[in-house]
C-alpha positions in Angstrom: 98.3 -39.1 150.1 100.7 -40.1 147.5 101.0 -38.6 144.1 100.5 -42.2 142.9 96.8 -42.3 144.3 95.5 -39.4 142.2 94.5 -40.3 138.7 94.5 -36.8 137.2 97.2 -34.1 138.4 97.4 -30.2 139.1 99.8 -28.2 138.5 100.5 -24.1 139.6 103.2 -21.7 139.7 102.3 -19.1 142.2 104.3 -16.0 143.7 102.0 -16.6 147.4 99.6 -18.4 148.7 96.6 -15.8 147.7 97.7 -16.2 143.9 97.7 -20.1 144.0 94.5 -20.1 145.9 93.0 -18.0 142.9 94.6 -20.4 140.4 93.0 -23.4 142.4 89.7 -22.0 142.3 89.8 -21.3 138.5 90.1 -24.5 138.0 87.8 -26.1 140.1 85.0 -23.7 138.2 86.6 -24.6 134.9 88.2 -21.3 134.1 91.7 -20.5 132.3 94.3 -19.6 134.4 97.5 -18.8 133.2 100.3 -20.3 135.5 98.2 -23.9 135.9 98.2 -26.9 133.9 96.6 -30.0 134.8 96.9 -34.0 132.9 96.9 -37.6 133.5 100.4 -39.2 133.8 101.5 -40.9 131.1 102.8 -43.8 132.9 101.3 -46.0 135.0 100.6 -45.0 138.8 102.9 -48.1 139.7 105.7 -47.2 137.6 105.1 -43.5 138.4 106.1 -44.1 142.1 109.4 -46.2 141.8 
């Protein structure tokens, strides 16, 4: 899957796989998490794929 296929993005910073998984779980359950941000792209998908 390319990034242009998703309308929503999640970006994370983690020291290891365990921390990454914990931040992804927090996001999935709606909890706030340091080191994770989400949002929608500002440009239409076709412009991002170039």
